[in-house]
C-alpha positions as a Markdown table, in Angstrom:
| # | Residue | x | y | z |
|---|---|---|---|---|
| 1 | Met | 2.3 | 40.2 | 6.9 |
| 2 | Ser | 2.2 | 43.3 | 4.9 |
| 3 | Asp | 1.2 | 43.5 | 1.2 |
| 4 | Asp | 5.1 | 44.6 | 0.2 |
| 5 | Glu | 6.4 | 41.9 | 2.1 |
| 6 | Arg | 4.0 | 39.6 | 0.2 |
| 7 | Met | 4.8 | 40.9 | -2.5 |
| 8 | Arg | 8.9 | 41.0 | -2.2 |
| 9 | Arg | 8.5 | 37.2 | -1.4 |
| 10 | Trp | 6.5 | 36.6 | -4.8 |
| 11 | Arg | 9.3 | 38.6 | -6.5 |
| 12 | Met | 11.8 | 36.3 | -5.0 |
| 13 | Val | 9.7 | 33.4 | -5.7 |
| 14 | Leu | 9.0 | 34.1 | -9.6 |
| 15 | Gly | 12.4 | 35.9 | -10.8 |
| 16 | Ser | 13.4 | 39.0 | -12.5 |
| 17 | Glu | 10.9 | 38.3 | -14.9 |
| 18 | Ala | 7.7 | 39.5 | -12.3 |
| 19 | Asp | 9.2 | 42.9 | -12.0 |
| 20 | Pro | 6.6 | 44.5 | -14.0 |
| 21 | Glu | 3.9 | 42.6 | -12.4 |
| 22 | Thr | 5.2 | 43.0 | -8.4 |
| 23 | Gly | 6.6 | 46.6 | -9.0 |
| 24 | Thr | 9.0 | 45.6 | -6.5 |
| 25 | Thr | 12.6 | 47.0 | -5.9 |
| 26 | Leu | 15.0 | 44.3 | -4.5 |
| 27 | Ser | 17.2 | 45.7 | -1.7 |
| 28 | Ala | 21.1 | 45.1 | -2.6 |
| 29 | Ala | 21.0 | 42.0 | 0.1 |
| 30 | Asp | 18.1 | 40.3 | -1.9 |
| 31 | Arg | 19.6 | 41.0 | -5.0 |
| 32 | Ser | 22.4 | 39.3 | -4.3 |
| 33 | Val | 20.6 | 36.2 | -3.4 |
| 34 | Asp | 18.4 | 36.9 | -6.4 |
| 35 | Ala | 21.3 | 36.6 | -8.3 |
| 36 | Ala | 22.2 | 33.0 | -6.9 |
| 37 | Leu | 19.3 | 31.8 | -7.3 |
| 38 | Ala | 19.1 | 33.1 | -10.9 |
| 39 | Ala | 22.4 | 31.3 | -12.3 |
| 40 | Leu | 20.9 | 28.1 | -11.3 |
| 41 | Tyr | 16.8 | 28.2 | -12.0 |
| 42 | Asp | 16.9 | 31.4 | -14.4 |
| 43 | Ala | 18.2 | 31.6 | -18.0 |
| 44 | Glu | 18.3 | 34.0 | -21.1 |
| 45 | Arg | 15.2 | 33.3 | -23.7 |
| 46 | Gly | 16.6 | 33.0 | -26.8 |
| 47 | Glu | 14.1 | 32.6 | -30.0 |
| 48 | Pro | 11.4 | 30.9 | -30.0 |
| 49 | Gly | 11.7 | 27.2 | -29.9 |
| 50 | Thr | 15.1 | 27.7 | -28.7 |
| 51 | Lys | 16.2 | 25.7 | -25.6 |
| 52 | Arg | 17.1 | 27.7 | -22.8 |
| 53 | Ser | 20.6 | 28.0 | -21.5 |
| 54 | Ala | 21.6 | 28.0 | -18.1 |
| 55 | Gly | 23.4 | 30.7 | -15.7 |
| 56 | Leu | 26.7 | 28.9 | -14.5 |
| 57 | Gly | 28.6 | 28.8 | -17.4 |
| 58 | Ser | 31.8 | 26.9 | -17.5 |
| 59 | Ser | 33.8 | 29.1 | -15.4 |
| 60 | Ala | 35.4 | 27.2 | -12.6 |
| 61 | Pro | 36.2 | 30.6 | -11.0 |
| 62 | Arg | 32.6 | 31.7 | -11.1 |
| 63 | Val | 30.8 | 28.2 | -9.9 |
| 64 | Ala | 33.3 | 28.7 | -7.2 |
| 65 | Arg | 32.1 | 32.0 | -6.4 |
| 66 | Trp | 28.4 | 30.7 | -6.6 |
| 67 | Leu | 28.8 | 27.9 | -4.2 |
| 68 | Gly | 30.4 | 30.3 | -1.8 |
| 69 | Asp | 27.2 | 32.6 | -2.2 |
| 70 | Ile | 24.9 | 30.1 | -1.9 |
| 71 | Arg | 26.6 | 28.8 | 1.4 |
| 72 | Thr | 26.3 | 32.3 | 2.2 |
| 73 | Tyr | 22.7 | 32.9 | 2.2 |
| 74 | Phe | 21.1 | 29.7 | 2.3 |
| 75 | Pro | 20.8 | 26.7 | 5.5 |
| 76 | Ser | 23.0 | 23.6 | 4.7 |
| 77 | Thr | 20.2 | 21.6 | 3.5 |
| 78 | Val | 19.0 | 24.1 | 1.1 |
| 79 | Val | 22.6 | 24.2 | 0.1 |
| 80 | Gln | 22.6 | 20.4 | -0.9 |
| 81 | Val | 19.3 | 21.1 | -2.5 |
| 82 | Met | 20.8 | 23.4 | -5.0 |
| 83 | Gln | 24.0 | 21.9 | -5.5 |
| 84 | Arg | 21.8 | 18.4 | -6.3 |
| 85 | Asp | 20.1 | 20.9 | -9.0 |
| 86 | Ala | 23.0 | 22.4 | -10.4 |
| 87 | Val | 24.3 | 18.4 | -11.2 |
| 88 | Glu | 21.3 | 17.2 | -12.5 |
| 89 | Arg | 19.9 | 20.3 | -14.0 |
| 90 | Leu | 23.5 | 21.8 | -15.6 |
| 91 | Gly | 25.1 | 18.9 | -16.0 |
| 92 | Ile | 28.4 | 21.0 | -14.3 |
| 93 | Thr | 29.9 | 17.6 | -13.1 |
| 94 | Arg | 32.8 | 19.7 | -13.1 |
| 95 | Met | 32.1 | 20.8 | -9.9 |
| 96 | Leu | 33.1 | 17.7 | -8.6 |
| 97 | Met | 36.4 | 17.0 | -10.8 |
| 98 | Glu | 38.6 | 19.9 | -9.4 |
| 99 | Pro | 39.9 | 19.6 | -5.8 |
| 100 | Glu | 38.9 | 23.4 | -4.7 |
| 101 | Leu | 35.8 | 23.3 | -6.3 |
| 102 | Leu | 34.9 | 20.3 | -4.2 |
| 103 | Asn | 36.4 | 21.4 | -1.4 |
| 104 | Ala | 33.6 | 24.3 | -1.1 |
| 105 | Val | 30.7 | 22.0 | -1.9 |
| 106 | Glu | 28.0 | 20.9 | 1.0 |
| 107 | Pro | 28.9 | 17.6 | 1.7 |
| 108 | Asp | 25.5 | 15.0 | 2.1 |
| 109 | Val | 24.5 | 11.3 | 1.1 |
| 110 | His | 23.4 | 12.5 | -2.1 |
| 111 | Leu | 26.8 | 13.9 | -3.0 |
| 112 | Val | 28.5 | 10.6 | -1.8 |
| 113 | Ser | 26.5 | 8.8 | -4.2 |
| 114 | Thr | 27.5 | 11.2 | -7.2 |
| 115 | Leu | 31.1 | 10.9 | -6.3 |
| 116 | Leu | 31.5 | 7.1 | -6.1 |
| 117 | Ala | 29.5 | 7.2 | -9.8 |
| 118 | Leu | 32.4 | 9.3 | -11.2 |
| 119 | Asn | 34.8 | 7.6 | -9.0 |
| 120 | Glu | 36.4 | 5.7 | -12.5 |
| 121 | Val | 36.7 | 9.2 | -14.4 |
| 122 | Met | 37.5 | 11.3 | -11.8 |
| 123 | Pro | 41.7 | 12.9 | -11.9 |
| 124 | Glu | 43.9 | 11.1 | -9.7 |
| 125 | Glu | 44.6 | 14.9 | -8.2 |
| 126 | Thr | 41.1 | 14.9 | -7.4 |
| 127 | Lys | 40.3 | 11.7 | -5.9 |
| 128 | Gln | 41.6 | 12.6 | -2.6 |
| 129 | Thr | 39.6 | 15.2 | -2.2 |
| 130 | Ala | 36.6 | 13.0 | -3.0 |
| 131 | Arg | 37.9 | 10.8 | -0.3 |
| 132 | Asp | 38.0 | 13.5 | 2.7 |
| 133 | Val | 34.5 | 14.5 | 1.8 |
| 134 | Val | 33.2 | 11.1 | 1.8 |
| 135 | Arg | 35.1 | 10.7 | 5.1 |
| 136 | Arg | 33.0 | 14.0 | 6.5 |
| 137 | Val | 30.0 | 12.3 | 5.3 |
| 138 | Val | 30.6 | 9.1 | 6.9 |
| 139 | Val | 31.8 | 10.7 | 10.2 |
| 140 | Glu | 28.4 | 12.7 | 10.7 |
| 141 | Leu | 26.6 | 9.4 | 9.8 |
| 142 | Glu | 28.2 | 7.3 | 12.5 |
| 143 | Glu | 27.7 | 9.8 | 14.7 |
| 144 | Arg | 24.0 | 9.6 | 14.4 |
| 145 | Leu | 23.7 | 5.6 | 13.7 |
| 146 | Ala | 26.6 | 3.6 | 14.9 |
| 147 | Glu | 25.8 | 3.7 | 18.8 |
| 148 | Arg | 22.3 | 3.5 | 18.3 |
| 149 | Thr | 23.2 | 0.5 | 16.2 |
| 150 | Arg | 25.6 | -1.4 | 18.4 |
| 151 | Ala | 23.2 | -0.8 | 21.3 |
| 152 | Ala | 20.3 | -2.2 | 19.8 |
| 153 | Val | 21.9 | -5.2 | 18.5 |
| 154 | Thr | 23.8 | -5.6 | 21.6 |
| 155 | Gly | 20.9 | -5.8 | 23.7 |
| 156 | Ala | 18.8 | -7.9 | 20.9 |
| 157 | Leu | 21.7 | -10.4 | 21.8 |
| 158 | Asp | 21.9 | -10.5 | 25.4 |
| 159 | Arg | 17.9 | -11.0 | 25.4 |
| 160 | Ala | 18.7 | -14.0 | 22.7 |
| 161 | Gly | 21.0 | -15.2 | 25.5 |
| 162 | Arg | 18.6 | -15.3 | 28.6 |
| 163 | Thr | 18.0 | -18.1 | 30.0 |
| 164 | Ala | 15.8 | -19.5 | 32.8 |
| 165 | Arg | 18.2 | -21.2 | 34.5 |
| 166 | Pro | 21.1 | -19.3 | 35.1 |
| 167 | Arg | 23.9 | -19.6 | 37.5 |
| 168 | His | 23.3 | -17.3 | 40.5 |
| 169 | Ser | 25.9 | -15.1 | 39.4 |
| 170 | Asp | 24.2 | -14.7 | 36.1 |
| 171 | Ile | 20.6 | -13.9 | 37.6 |
| 172 | Asp | 19.1 | -10.8 | 36.1 |
| 173 | Trp | 17.5 | -9.4 | 39.5 |
| 174 | Asp | 15.4 | -6.8 | 38.1 |
| 175 | Arg | 13.5 | -9.1 | 35.6 |
| 176 | Thr | 13.4 | -12.1 | 38.0 |
| 177 | Ile | 11.7 | -9.7 | 40.8 |
| 178 | Arg | 9.2 | -8.4 | 38.0 |
| 179 | Ala | 8.4 | -12.0 | 36.7 |
| 180 | Asn | 7.8 | -12.9 | 40.0 |
| 181 | Leu | 5.7 | -10.3 | 42.1 |
| 182 | Lys | 2.5 | -12.4 | 42.0 |
| 183 | His | 4.5 | -14.8 | 44.2 |
| 184 | Phe | 4.8 | -12.0 | 47.1 |
| 185 | Ser | 4.6 | -14.2 | 50.2 |
| 186 | Pro | 2.8 | -11.8 | 53.1 |
| 187 | Ser | 4.0 | -14.2 | 56.0 |
| 188 | Leu | 7.6 | -14.2 | 54.8 |
| 189 | Gly | 7.7 | -10.3 | 53.7 |
| 190 | Thr | 9.6 | -11.6 | 50.7 |
| 191 | Ile | 9.1 | -12.9 | 47.1 |
| 192 | Val | 9.2 | -16.4 | 46.5 |
| 193 | Pro | 10.3 | -16.7 | 43.0 |
| 194 | Asp | 9.1 | -19.3 | 40.9 |
| 195 | Arg | 11.2 | -18.9 | 37.9 |
| 196 | Leu | 14.5 | -16.7 | 37.6 |
| 197 | Val | 15.7 | -15.1 | 34.7 |
| 198 | Gly | 18.9 | -14.3 | 34.1 |
| 199 | Tyr | 21.6 | -14.9 | 30.9 |
| 200 | Ala | 23.3 | -17.7 | 29.6 |
| 201 | Arg | 26.9 | -18.0 | 29.8 |
| 202 | Arg | 28.6 | -16.9 | 26.8 |
| 203 | Asn | 32.4 | -17.3 | 25.7 |
| 204 | His | 33.8 | -14.5 | 22.9 |
| 205 | Ser | 32.7 | -17.1 | 20.1 |
| 206 | Val | 30.3 | -15.7 | 17.6 |
| 207 | Gln | 26.6 | -15.8 | 18.0 |
| 208 | Arg | 25.4 | -14.5 | 14.6 |
| 209 | Asp | 26.1 | -14.3 | 11.4 |
| 210 | Val | 24.9 | -11.6 | 9.4 |
| 211 | Val | 25.6 | -11.0 | 5.3 |
| 212 | Leu | 24.6 | -7.9 | 3.8 |
| 213 | Ala | 24.2 | -8.0 | 0.0 |
| 214 | Ile | 23.8 | -4.6 | -1.7 |
| 215 | Asp | 22.7 | -4.2 | -5.2 |
| 216 | Gln | 24.8 | -1.5 | -6.6 |
| 217 | Ser | 22.9 | -0.6 | -9.7 |
| 218 | Gly | 22.5 | 3.0 | -10.4 |
| 219 | Ser | 18.9 | 3.4 | -8.7 |
| 220 | Met | 20.0 | 2.3 | -5.5 |
| 221 | Ala | 23.0 | 4.5 | -4.9 |
| 222 | Glu | 21.8 | 5.9 | -1.2 |
| 223 | Ser | 21.1 | 2.4 | -0.4 |
| 224 | Val | 24.4 | 1.8 | -1.1 |
| 225 | Val | 26.0 | 4.5 | 1.2 |
| 226 | Tyr | 24.0 | 3.7 | 4.3 |
| 227 | Ala | 24.1 | -0.3 | 3.7 |
| 228 | Ser | 28.1 | 0.2 | 3.7 |
| 229 | Leu | 28.3 | 2.2 | 6.7 |
| 230 | Phe | 26.0 | -0.2 | 8.9 |
| 231 | Gly | 28.3 | -3.0 | 7.3 |
| 232 | Ala | 31.4 | -1.3 | 9.1 |
| 233 | Val | 29.4 | -1.0 | 12.2 |
| 234 | Leu | 28.0 | -4.5 | 12.4 |
| 235 | Gly | 31.5 | -5.7 | 11.4 |
| 236 | Ser | 33.1 | -4.4 | 14.4 |
| 237 | Met | 31.1 | -6.4 | 16.9 |
| 238 | Arg | 33.1 | -9.3 | 17.8 |
| 239 | Ala | 29.7 | -11.4 | 18.5 |
| 240 | Leu | 28.9 | -11.0 | 14.8 |
| 241 | Arg | 30.3 | -12.2 | 12.0 |
| 242 | Thr | 29.6 | -9.9 | 8.9 |
| 243 | Ser | 30.3 | -10.6 | 5.5 |
| 244 | Leu | 29.5 | -7.5 | 3.1 |
| 245 | Val | 28.7 | -8.1 | -0.6 |
| 246 | Val | 28.2 | -5.8 | -3.7 |
| 247 | Phe | 26.9 | -6.8 | -6.8 |
| 248 | Asp | 25.7 | -5.5 | -10.1 |
| 249 | Thr | 26.2 | -8.4 | -13.2 |
| 250 | Ala | 29.3 | -9.6 | -11.0 |
| 251 | Val | 29.7 | -10.0 | -7.4 |
| 252 | Val | 32.4 | -8.3 | -4.8 |
| 253 | Asp | 33.1 | -9.5 | -1.6 |
| 254 | Leu | 34.4 | -6.4 | 0.4 |
| 255 | Thr | 34.4 | -8.0 | 3.8 |
| 256 | Glu | 38.3 | -7.5 | 4.0 |
| 257 | Glu | 37.6 | -3.4 | 3.7 |
| 258 | Leu | 34.7 | -3.8 | 6.8 |
| 259 | Asp | 37.6 | -1.8 | 8.8 |
| 260 | Asp | 36.9 | 1.4 | 6.9 |
| 261 | Pro | 33.3 | 2.3 | 5.1 |
| 262 | Val | 35.4 | 5.0 | 3.0 |
| 263 | Asp | 37.0 | 2.1 | 1.6 |
| 264 | Val | 33.9 | -0.1 | 1.4 |
| 265 | Leu | 32.1 | 2.9 | -0.7 |
| 266 | Phe | 35.2 | 3.4 | -3.0 |
| 267 | Gly | 34.9 | -0.4 | -3.5 |
| 268 | Thr | 31.4 | -0.2 | -5.1 |
| 269 | Gln | 30.9 | 0.9 | -8.8 |
| 270 | Leu | 27.5 | 2.4 | -9.2 |
| 271 | Gly | 25.7 | 1.6 | -12.5 |
| 272 | Gly | 25.0 | -1.5 | -14.4 |
| 273 | Gly | 23.1 | -4.3 | -14.6 |
| 274 | Thr | 21.5 | -6.7 | -12.2 |
| 275 | Asp | 22.1 | -10.3 | -11.4 |
| 276 | Ile | 20.9 | -10.9 | -8.2 |
| 277 | Asn | 20.3 | -14.7 | -8.4 |
| 278 | Arg | 24.1 | -14.8 | -8.8 |
| 279 | Ala | 24.8 | -12.5 | -5.8 |
| 280 | Leu | 22.7 | -14.8 | -3.7 |
| 281 | Ala | 24.3 | -18.1 | -4.9 |
| 282 | Tyr | 27.8 | -16.3 | -3.6 |
| 283 | Cys | 26.0 | -15.4 | -0.5 |
| 284 | Glu | 24.8 | -19.0 | -0.2 |
| 285 | Gly | 28.3 | -20.2 | -0.3 |
| 286 | Leu | 28.9 | -18.3 | 2.9 |
| 287 | Val | 26.3 | -19.3 | 5.1 |
| 288 | Ser | 27.2 | -22.2 | 7.4 |
| 289 | Arg | 24.9 | -22.2 | 10.3 |
| 290 | Pro | 22.1 | -21.5 | 8.6 |
| 291 | Ala | 19.9 | -21.1 | 11.6 |
| 292 | Glu | 22.0 | -18.4 | 13.2 |
| 293 | Thr | 22.5 | -16.4 | 9.7 |
| 294 | Val | 20.7 | -12.7 | 9.0 |
| 295 | Met | 21.0 | -12.4 | 5.4 |
| 296 | Val | 19.5 | -8.8 | 3.9 |
| 297 | Leu | 19.3 | -8.4 | 0.7 |
| 298 | Val | 19.2 | -4.4 | -0.5 |
| 299 | Ser | 17.9 | -4.2 | -3.7 |
| 300 | Asp | 15.1 | -2.9 | -5.4 |
| 301 | Leu | 14.5 | -6.3 | -7.2 |
| 302 | Tyr | 14.7 | -5.2 | -11.0 |
| 303 | Glu | 16.4 | -8.9 | -11.9 |
| 304 | Gly | 18.5 | -9.1 | -14.9 |
| 305 | Gly | 19.2 | -12.7 | -14.6 |
| 306 | Ser | 17.1 | -15.9 | -14.4 |
| 307 | Arg | 13.9 | -14.8 | -12.3 |
| 308 | Glu | 13.3 | -18.7 | -11.9 |
| 309 | Glu | 16.5 | -19.1 | -10.6 |
| 310 | Leu | 16.3 | -16.3 | -8.4 |
| 311 | Leu | 12.8 | -16.9 | -6.5 |
| 312 | Arg | 14.4 | -21.0 | -6.4 |
| 313 | Arg | 17.5 | -20.0 | -4.7 |
| 314 | Ala | 15.7 | -17.3 | -2.3 |
| 315 | Arg | 13.5 | -20.7 | -1.3 |
| 316 | Ser | 16.6 | -22.7 | -0.6 |
| 317 | Leu | 17.9 | -20.1 | 1.7 |
| 318 | Val | 14.8 | -19.5 | 3.9 |
| 319 | Asp | 14.1 | -23.7 | 3.7 |
| 320 | Ser | 17.6 | -24.2 | 5.3 |
| 321 | Gly | 17.0 | -22.1 | 8.1 |
| 322 | Val | 18.2 | -18.6 | 6.9 |
| 323 | Gln | 16.3 | -15.4 | 8.0 |
| 324 | Leu | 16.5 | -13.7 | 4.8 |
| 325 | Ile | 14.8 | -10.0 | 4.4 |
| 326 | Ala | 14.5 | -8.1 | 1.6 |
| 327 | Leu | 15.1 | -4.5 | 2.1 |
| 328 | Leu | 13.8 | -2.3 | -1.3 |
| 329 | Ala | 15.5 | 0.6 | -0.2 |
| 330 | Leu | 17.7 | 1.6 | 2.8 |
| 331 | Ala | 17.4 | 5.4 | 2.4 |
| 332 | Asp | 15.8 | 8.5 | 3.5 |
| 333 | Ser | 14.3 | 9.5 | -0.2 |
| 334 | Gly | 11.1 | 8.1 | -0.1 |
| 335 | Thr | 9.1 | 5.5 | -1.9 |
| 336 | Pro | 11.3 | 3.8 | -3.7 |
| 337 | Ser | 10.9 | 2.0 | -7.4 |
| 338 | Tyr | 11.5 | -1.5 | -7.1 |
| 339 | Asp | 10.0 | -4.7 | -9.3 |
| 340 | Ala | 6.6 | -5.2 | -7.7 |
| 341 | Asp | 6.0 | -8.9 | -9.0 |
| 342 | Asn | 9.3 | -10.1 | -7.7 |
| 343 | Ala | 8.5 | -8.4 | -4.4 |
| 344 | Ala | 5.5 | -10.1 | -3.9 |
| 345 | Ala | 7.1 | -13.3 | -4.9 |
| 346 | Phe | 9.1 | -12.8 | -2.3 |
| 347 | Ala | 6.5 | -12.1 | 0.5 |
| 348 | Glu | 4.6 | -15.5 | -0.6 |
| 349 | Leu | 8.2 | -17.0 | 0.2 |
| 350 | Gly | 7.7 | -16.1 | 3.5 |
| 351 | Ile | 10.6 | -13.1 | 2.7 |
| 352 | Pro | 9.9 | -9.7 | 4.7 |
| 353 | Thr | 9.9 | -7.3 | 1.8 |
| 354 | Phe | 9.7 | -3.3 | 2.4 |
| 355 | Ala | 11.7 | -0.6 | 2.2 |
| 356 | Cys | 13.5 | 0.5 | 5.4 |
| 357 | Thr | 15.1 | 4.3 | 6.7 |
| 358 | Pro | 18.4 | 4.3 | 8.1 |
| 359 | Asp | 17.0 | 5.5 | 11.6 |
| 360 | Leu | 15.0 | 2.3 | 11.5 |
| 361 | Phe | 17.7 | 0.0 | 10.6 |
| 362 | Pro | 19.4 | -0.7 | 14.0 |
| 363 | Asp | 16.0 | -1.7 | 15.2 |
| 364 | Leu | 15.2 | -3.9 | 12.4 |
| 365 | Met | 18.4 | -5.8 | 13.0 |
| 366 | Ala | 17.9 | -6.3 | 16.5 |
| 367 | Ala | 14.7 | -7.9 | 15.6 |
| 368 | Ala | 16.0 | -10.1 | 12.9 |
| 369 | Ile | 18.6 | -11.5 | 15.9 |
| 370 | Arg | 15.9 | -12.1 | 18.2 |
| 371 | Arg | 14.3 | -14.4 | 15.7 |
| 372 | Asp | 11.2 | -11.8 | 15.9 |
| 373 | Asp | 8.4 | -11.6 | 13.4 |
| 374 | Ile | 9.8 | -9.1 | 10.6 |
| 375 | Ala | 6.5 | -8.9 | 8.4 |
| 376 | Gly | 4.9 | -8.1 | 12.0 |
| 377 | Trp | 8.3 | -5.4 | 13.2 |
| 378 | Ala | 7.8 | -3.8 | 9.8 |
| 379 | Ala | 3.9 | -3.5 | 10.2 |
| 380 | Thr | 3.9 | -1.7 | 13.3 |
| 381 | Asn | 7.1 | 0.6 | 12.8 |
| 382 | Leu | 7.2 | 1.3 | 8.8 |
| 383 | Glu | 4.8 | 3.6 | 7.1 |
| 384 | Ser | 2.4 | 1.8 | 4.2 |
C-alpha cells in the first residue's frame, strides 16, 4: 500500500478534522462517502463544554437522501450498522415512523426489534409498511433456518421411533446391515442378522409436545424475533403440538397465531418487567404428557417476581418428567447479560442453561426430542 493510499484511508477514518495532519485531498467519490459518514458520526464543535450536535437534523427529506446515500456507498451489513447507530446516537426514531423513510431502510433483525418496540406509538399509516418490512426479514430468516429445523426435528422423531422388532416393511436395511457386519457368514456368503433395526409404525398422532416460553422484556428483543420464527416453524409440523407463550409481568398465549410469524411478532410487546414464575405457572398448565414434553424457556432469568416460587416451580416441572431447557438468549449478538445466580440455581436443578445461536437451535431441538444429554450437547457444540 502506498503512503498516499494509507493517508487517504486515515483521513476517511478520522474525518475532516484530520485534513491539516494528513494533507490529503479527497476525490469527488470520497467526499460523497465522507459526507454520509460525517452526517452520522461527526458534529460541529460548539463552545467549550457544550454538547456536540448531530448532523442529520430533523428534515425527513434529508434523512431519506442519507438512507439512499449509505445504501449506495456501503454494503448491506455496514448499512445496517449505520442505521442502528442513527437510531441510537441521534434518536431519529421518526425515520421509522414515516412510510417513505421506512421503505428506504435496509431490514434486519435489529430493525424488526425496533419496530416491535415502537408498535404501540406507530402511526396507523406506517403500520402496514412496518409489517411489510418485518415480513421481508421473516422470509429471509425462514429461507435460512426453516428447512434445517424441519429436517433436524423430523430426523430426531424418526430416530426416537426406531425399534429393534420392526415389521418386515419397516426394516431399515442400511442400518441393519451396518449393525450386523460382524455376523457375516463366509459359508453362506451373506450376513446373518443378529438384530433388526427399523422404525416403529406411527400414525399421525402427536409424538412430542413443545412449549416455547419467551421473555419479551426489552433486553430480549432479538431473541423474541428468532424464537417467534422457530415457534411458527415447529407449529407447522403435525408430529408436534407446539405452544408459544410470551410474557413480561403478564402472560399472553400466541399459539393461535403460529400460522403466521409476523402476526406472532406483532402480538408481542417489548419492554416492561418480568415475572418468569407466572409464565412457568401458565406453561405448567399446558402440560398433559410430561415425559413427552420439551419446554424451552427463553429468558435472561432476571426475575421480577418471587425467586423462591420460580425455583420451586422449575423443580416441579423437572420432577414431573418435563425436559426443561433455559436459553439465556437465542441470538447472534454475542454474550448476553443474564442473572448469574438464577442461572446457577437452574443448573443445580438439572436444567441445562446456556445461550444458543439461531443456527444451532435446530440441532438443539433435535437433541431434546431424542432425549439426549443437553448439557453434554451444549458443552460439545457451544463456545464457553
